[in-house]
C-alpha positions as CSV (number, residue, x, y, z in Angstrom):
1,M,-62.0,84.9,-12.6
2,S,-63.8,83.9,-15.7
3,L,-67.2,82.1,-15.9
4,G,-65.7,79.0,-17.3
5,I,-63.0,78.7,-14.6
6,R,-65.7,79.1,-12.0
7,K,-67.9,76.4,-13.6
8,V,-64.8,74.1,-13.5
9,A,-64.0,74.9,-9.9
10,V,-67.7,74.1,-8.9
11,L,-67.6,70.9,-10.8
12,A,-64.3,69.9,-9.2
13,L,-65.8,70.7,-5.8
14,V,-68.9,68.7,-6.3
15,A,-66.7,65.6,-7.7
16,G,-64.6,66.0,-4.7
17,V,-67.4,66.0,-2.2
18,F,-69.1,63.1,-4.1
19,L,-65.8,61.0,-4.1
20,L,-65.4,61.8,-0.3
21,A,-68.9,60.7,0.4
22,N,-68.2,57.4,-1.4
23,L,-64.8,56.8,-0.1
24,W,-65.4,53.5,1.4
25,F,-66.8,52.3,-1.9
26,V,-63.9,53.7,-3.8
27,V,-61.4,51.9,-1.5
28,N,-63.1,48.5,-1.7
29,W,-63.5,48.8,-5.6
30,L,-59.6,49.5,-5.7
31,Q,-59.0,46.6,-3.4
32,D,-61.0,44.3,-5.6
33,Q,-59.1,45.6,-8.8
34,G,-55.7,44.8,-7.0
35,V,-54.4,48.3,-7.1
36,V,-53.8,48.0,-3.3
37,D,-51.8,45.0,-3.4
38,V,-49.8,46.2,-6.5
39,A,-49.0,49.4,-4.6
40,Q,-48.0,47.4,-1.5
41,H,-45.5,45.3,-3.6
42,V,-44.0,48.3,-5.4
43,R,-43.4,49.9,-2.0
44,A,-42.0,47.1,-0.4
45,E,-39.8,46.0,-3.3
46,Y,-38.7,49.2,-5.0
47,L,-39.2,52.1,-2.3
48,T,-36.5,51.2,0.2
49,G,-34.8,53.6,2.2
50,T,-31.6,53.6,0.0
51,A,-33.7,54.2,-3.1
52,I,-35.8,57.1,-1.4
53,T,-32.3,58.5,-0.3
54,I,-30.7,58.5,-3.6
55,L,-33.9,59.9,-5.2
56,I,-33.9,62.9,-2.7
57,A,-30.1,63.3,-3.5
58,L,-30.7,63.3,-7.2
59,L,-33.4,65.8,-6.8
60,I,-31.2,68.1,-4.8
61,L,-28.4,67.8,-7.2
62,L,-30.5,68.5,-10.2
63,V,-30.1,72.2,-10.9
64,R,-31.6,74.4,-13.8
65,P,-29.0,74.4,-16.5
66,G,-27.3,77.7,-16.9
67,R,-25.1,79.5,-19.6
68,E,-21.6,78.2,-19.7
69,Q,-19.0,80.8,-18.6
70,T,-16.2,79.7,-21.0
71,W,-13.9,81.9,-23.0
72,F,-15.0,80.1,-26.2
73,R,-18.6,79.8,-27.4
74,R,-20.0,78.0,-30.3
75,C,-22.7,79.1,-32.8
76,S,-25.9,77.1,-32.4
77,V,-26.6,77.4,-36.2
78,C,-23.2,76.8,-37.9
79,D,-21.2,75.5,-34.9
80,H,-18.6,78.1,-35.6
81,V,-16.3,79.0,-32.7
82,L,-17.0,82.3,-31.4
83,V,-14.1,83.9,-29.6
84,S,-15.7,87.6,-29.1
85,R,-18.7,88.3,-26.9
86,G,-20.6,89.7,-29.8
87,R,-24.2,89.4,-30.3
88,Y,-23.9,87.9,-33.7
89,C,-22.1,84.9,-35.3
90,S,-19.2,86.2,-37.5
91,D,-19.5,83.3,-39.8
92,C,-23.1,82.8,-40.7
93,G,-24.7,86.1,-39.1
94,S,-27.2,84.5,-36.8
95,K,-28.0,86.1,-33.5
96,V,-26.2,84.4,-30.5
97,G,-27.7,84.1,-27.1
């Protein structure tokens, strides 16, 4: 671990301890600024059980895009249809995949 990372870690730890020591002050300041009321309104209005269920389902269904396993591919440079599984486009010569 480098010296710069250690310095950042120590500063973050000191800031965290300072914030925890003044937690009551920070909470009261957030309440005065109206952040707590806005958060309660957003939770009550938009984070219903149905919305949370839909978000979880979408996150589960969201998968990393993979390569298509089709017989025909297209060149990303010239959009030429590639029938063979070669590494280079026969039309423009660019490398494919």
